[in-house]
C-alpha positions as CSV (number, residue, x, y, z in Angstrom):
1,M,-5.4,13.0,-0.6
2,L,-3.2,9.2,-1.4
3,K,-5.0,6.0,-1.7
4,D,-2.8,3.1,-0.4
5,G,-0.9,1.5,-3.3
6,E,2.6,2.1,-2.4
7,S,5.4,0.4,-4.2
8,T,7.7,0.8,-1.2
9,M,9.3,-2.8,-1.2
10,D,12.8,-2.1,-0.8
11,A,13.6,-4.9,1.7
12,A,10.6,-7.0,2.5
13,P,11.0,-8.9,6.1
14,A,12.6,-12.5,5.8
15,F,9.3,-14.1,7.3
16,V,7.2,-12.6,4.2
17,T,6.2,-15.4,2.0
18,S,7.4,-15.0,-1.6
19,Q,5.2,-15.3,-4.4
20,E,6.9,-18.4,-5.8
21,D,6.0,-20.4,-2.6
22,V,2.1,-19.8,-3.5
23,P,0.8,-23.0,-4.4
24,P,-0.9,-23.6,-7.8
25,H,-5.0,-22.7,-7.8
26,A,-4.3,-20.5,-4.7
27,T,-7.2,-18.3,-3.5
28,T,-6.6,-14.8,-2.4
29,A,-6.6,-15.8,1.2
30,D,-3.3,-17.9,0.5
31,Q,-1.5,-15.0,-0.9
32,P,1.4,-13.3,0.7
33,L,1.4,-10.4,2.8
34,V,3.6,-7.6,1.7
35,Y,4.6,-4.4,3.6
36,R,3.1,-1.9,0.9
37,T,2.7,1.6,2.6
38,R,5.2,3.2,4.6
39,L,4.5,5.1,7.9
40,P,5.1,8.6,6.5
41,V,2.6,7.9,3.7
42,R,0.2,6.5,6.1
43,I,0.5,9.5,8.5
44,W,0.1,12.0,5.5
45,H,-3.0,10.1,4.4
46,W,-4.9,10.5,7.5
47,I,-3.8,14.0,8.3
48,N,-4.9,15.0,4.7
49,A,-8.3,13.1,5.0
50,L,-9.3,14.8,8.2
51,T,-7.9,18.3,7.0
52,I,-9.6,18.1,3.7
53,F,-12.9,16.9,5.3
54,V,-12.9,20.1,7.9
55,M,-12.1,22.3,5.2
56,L,-14.6,21.5,2.8
57,M,-17.2,21.7,5.6
58,S,-15.9,24.8,7.1
59,G,-15.5,26.3,3.4
60,A,-19.2,25.4,2.8
61,T,-20.1,27.8,5.9
62,I,-18.1,30.5,4.3
63,F,-19.8,29.9,0.9
64,N,-23.1,30.2,2.8
65,A,-22.3,34.0,3.7
66,H,-22.7,34.8,0.0
67,P,-23.5,31.7,-2.0
68,R,-22.9,33.1,-5.5
69,L,-19.8,32.9,-7.8
70,Y,-18.2,35.3,-10.4
71,W,-15.7,35.8,-12.8
72,G,-13.5,39.0,-12.7
73,K,-12.5,41.4,-10.0
74,F,-15.8,42.1,-8.7
75,G,-19.0,40.5,-7.4
76,A,-22.2,41.5,-5.5
77,N,-25.8,40.5,-5.3
78,Y,-26.9,42.2,-8.2
79,E,-23.8,41.2,-10.5
80,R,-24.4,38.2,-12.9
81,A,-23.2,34.9,-11.3
82,W,-21.9,31.9,-13.1
83,F,-23.0,29.7,-10.2
84,A,-25.4,30.2,-7.3
85,I,-27.4,28.2,-4.7
86,G,-30.7,29.8,-3.2
87,H,-34.2,29.6,-2.8
88,R,-37.5,31.0,-3.9
89,G,-40.1,30.5,-1.0
90,Q,-39.5,26.9,0.0
91,E,-38.1,26.0,-3.4
92,G,-34.4,25.6,-3.5
93,Y,-32.4,25.7,-6.8
94,L,-28.7,25.4,-7.9
95,Y,-28.0,27.8,-11.0
96,L,-25.0,26.8,-13.3
97,S,-24.1,29.0,-16.3
98,G,-27.8,29.4,-17.5
99,V,-29.3,26.1,-16.2
100,E,-31.3,25.8,-13.2
101,I,-31.6,22.5,-11.3
102,P,-34.2,22.3,-8.4
103,T,-32.6,21.4,-5.2
104,T,-35.5,21.6,-2.9
105,G,-34.9,19.6,0.6
106,F,-31.1,19.4,0.2
107,L,-29.4,22.7,-1.1
108,G,-30.9,26.1,-0.8
109,W,-33.9,25.2,1.2
110,T,-34.5,22.4,3.9
111,E,-36.7,22.2,6.9
112,N,-33.9,23.2,9.3
113,S,-32.2,25.8,7.0
114,T,-32.3,28.2,4.2
115,K,-28.8,28.6,3.5
116,A,-27.1,27.0,0.4
117,F,-25.5,24.3,2.3
118,P,-27.5,22.7,5.2
119,P,-26.2,22.2,8.7
120,L,-25.3,18.5,7.9
121,L,-22.6,19.7,5.7
122,T,-21.0,22.4,7.6
123,I,-18.7,23.0,10.3
124,P,-20.1,24.4,12.8
125,N,-23.4,22.9,12.2
126,Y,-25.0,26.2,12.5
127,Y,-24.4,29.5,10.6
128,S,-21.3,31.4,12.0
129,L,-19.1,32.8,9.4
130,A,-16.4,33.9,12.0
131,E,-16.2,30.2,13.4
132,G,-16.1,28.8,10.0
133,R,-13.2,31.1,9.1
134,Q,-11.5,29.9,12.2
135,W,-11.7,26.2,11.3
136,H,-10.9,27.0,7.8
137,F,-7.8,28.9,8.3
138,F,-6.3,26.6,11.0
139,F,-6.7,23.7,8.8
140,A,-5.3,25.7,6.0
141,W,-2.2,25.7,7.8
142,V,-2.2,22.1,8.8
143,L,-2.7,21.6,4.9
144,V,0.3,23.6,4.2
145,I,2.7,22.3,6.5
146,S,1.9,18.6,6.0
147,T,2.1,19.0,2.0
148,V,5.5,20.5,2.4
149,L,7.0,18.1,4.6
150,F,5.3,15.2,2.6
151,V,6.7,16.6,-0.5
152,I,10.3,16.9,1.1
153,Y,9.9,13.3,2.3
154,A,8.7,12.2,-1.2
155,I,11.7,13.8,-2.8
156,F,14.5,12.7,-0.6
157,S,13.1,9.2,0.0
158,R,12.7,8.6,-3.9
159,H,8.9,7.7,-3.2
160,L,8.1,10.6,-5.9
161,S,10.6,9.3,-8.6
162,R,10.1,5.6,-7.6
163,D,6.5,5.4,-7.0
164,L,4.4,8.3,-8.3
165,A,6.5,9.1,-11.5
166,L,4.9,7.6,-14.5
167,T,7.3,5.4,-16.7
168,R,8.0,6.1,-20.2
169,E,5.8,3.0,-21.2
170,E,2.9,4.3,-18.9
171,R,2.8,7.7,-20.6
172,K,2.2,6.1,-24.1
173,P,-1.6,6.9,-25.1
174,A,-2.1,3.4,-25.8
175,H,-1.1,2.1,-22.4
176,L,-3.2,4.9,-20.7
177,W,-6.3,4.1,-22.7
178,H,-5.6,0.3,-21.9
179,D,-5.8,1.3,-18.1
180,I,-9.0,3.4,-18.4
181,K,-10.9,0.3,-20.0
182,E,-9.7,-2.0,-17.2
183,H,-10.8,0.3,-14.5
184,A,-14.2,0.8,-16.4
185,R,-14.4,-3.1,-16.4
186,L,-13.6,-3.2,-12.9
187,H,-10.5,-5.2,-13.7
188,F,-8.0,-4.5,-11.0
189,P,-4.2,-5.3,-10.8
190,T,-3.3,-8.6,-9.3
191,G,-0.3,-10.6,-8.1
192,E,2.9,-8.5,-8.1
193,A,1.4,-5.9,-10.3
194,A,-0.7,-4.9,-7.2
195,K,2.3,-3.8,-5.1
196,A,2.5,-0.7,-7.3
197,Y,0.4,2.3,-8.4
198,N,-1.2,2.0,-12.0
199,P,-1.0,4.8,-14.2
200,L,-4.6,6.4,-13.4
201,Q,-3.6,6.3,-9.8
202,K,-0.4,8.2,-10.4
203,I,-1.9,10.9,-12.6
204,A,-4.8,11.4,-9.9
205,Y,-2.4,11.5,-6.8
206,L,0.3,13.7,-9.0
207,G,-2.8,16.0,-9.8
208,V,-3.8,16.2,-5.9
209,I,-0.3,17.2,-4.9
210,F,1.0,19.3,-7.5
211,V,-2.2,21.0,-9.0
212,L,-5.1,21.0,-6.5
213,I,-3.4,21.6,-3.3
214,P,-1.1,24.7,-4.6
215,L,-4.1,26.0,-6.5
216,V,-6.4,26.0,-3.3
217,I,-3.7,27.4,-1.2
218,L,-2.7,30.2,-3.6
219,T,-6.4,31.2,-4.5
220,G,-7.1,31.3,-0.9
221,M,-4.1,33.6,0.0
222,T,-5.7,35.9,-3.0
223,M,-8.9,36.2,-1.3
224,S,-7.1,37.7,1.7
225,P,-7.0,41.4,1.5
226,N,-4.1,41.3,4.0
227,L,-2.1,38.9,1.8
228,N,-2.8,41.1,-1.3
229,A,-0.8,43.9,0.3
230,A,2.2,41.5,0.6
231,F,1.6,39.5,-2.7
232,P,-0.1,41.9,-5.2
233,W,0.9,39.7,-8.0
234,L,-1.6,37.1,-7.0
235,L,-4.5,39.2,-7.9
236,D,-3.0,39.6,-11.6
237,L,-2.3,35.9,-11.6
238,F,-5.9,34.8,-11.1
239,G,-7.6,37.7,-12.6
240,G,-9.1,39.3,-9.6
241,R,-10.4,38.2,-6.3
242,Q,-13.7,36.7,-7.7
243,S,-12.0,34.7,-10.0
244,A,-9.7,33.3,-7.3
245,R,-12.7,32.5,-5.2
246,S,-14.5,30.7,-8.3
247,I,-11.2,28.7,-8.9
248,H,-10.9,28.0,-5.0
249,F,-14.5,26.5,-5.3
250,L,-13.7,24.4,-8.3
251,C,-10.8,23.0,-6.5
252,A,-13.0,22.1,-3.6
253,A,-15.2,20.3,-6.0
254,G,-12.1,18.7,-7.4
255,F,-11.3,17.3,-3.9
256,L,-14.8,16.0,-3.4
257,G,-14.7,14.3,-6.7
258,F,-11.3,12.6,-5.9
259,I,-12.5,11.5,-2.5
260,L,-15.7,10.0,-3.7
261,V,-13.6,8.2,-6.6
262,H,-11.2,7.3,-4.1
263,L,-13.8,5.6,-1.5
264,M,-15.7,3.6,-4.3
265,M,-12.2,2.2,-5.6
266,V,-11.3,1.3,-2.1
267,V,-14.9,-0.6,-2.0
268,L,-14.4,-2.1,-5.1
269,A,-11.1,-3.4,-4.6
270,G,-11.7,-5.0,-1.4
271,P,-12.1,-2.6,1.8
272,F,-10.6,-4.7,4.5
273,N,-7.5,-5.3,2.6
274,E,-7.1,-1.7,1.6
275,L,-7.7,-0.4,5.0
276,R,-5.2,-2.7,6.5
277,S,-2.7,-1.3,4.1
278,I,-3.0,2.2,4.9
279,I,-3.5,1.6,8.7
280,T,-0.7,-0.9,9.3
281,G,1.3,-1.0,6.2
282,W,0.6,-4.5,5.5
283,Y,-1.3,-5.6,2.1
284,R,-2.4,-9.1,1.0
285,L,-1.5,-9.4,-2.8
286,P,-4.7,-10.2,-4.7
287,A,-4.6,-13.7,-6.5
288,R,-3.9,-13.5,-10.2
289,K,-6.7,-15.0,-12.4
290,D,-4.5,-17.9,-13.4
291,E,-4.2,-18.8,-9.5
292,K,-7.9,-19.0,-8.8
């Protein structure tokens, strides 16, 4: 899933105010509007947002059928799981590699459900493995097709090489460490620097496009007995169907973590301006410190 932050300034319209026209001591409201996020990027962003949310919630329904994860080829109720969500009577718990965390009222046991994930977090909002799978598989195809089309666009439009690839300077450890410290202090790019992705954004988006999405697709294929017959090498690649299921779940957790950080950054950077950029493409450059 991409956050609005595109450096797609091939040719700004003639009526856009230039940075040199901004008066001294300008406020953010005096800053120029620039066309920052192209239409294909905006379309993919919203398709991807919908797709990932539906897949996470329908995946929670599928997980409820057997809320335990294993490493290796086999896994059953009496096998040793590395991750599990369950309940003992009216006490819910989450088990993670020897550590048990109480989750009563949220996971494992609530007033309305004794499933691992409550109805509020699942699609459909009642337990139906068949319907959960239908939702999940349909949007899995949406994810595959939209990602393939977006990558083709990103390559041929040079969006990938121009906007997402890290420059030689950005790959330096000192530069990355400086960017990490700036984010920790909630110091975000301003002025002309706000037109482009910063290094941490680039790493996050490239990780989603070229690591998380391929992994979640391949591990999903590995869990299908029908696809195992066509692609038996997938079982060897991931070390068995249960290992593939565990990796699939971890990828889902990675997507959830990305979404939470993404939304937090949008709120901290200015939600109205960020939403305008990803809906209309237009973005008002934040004023530099020396202009406020």
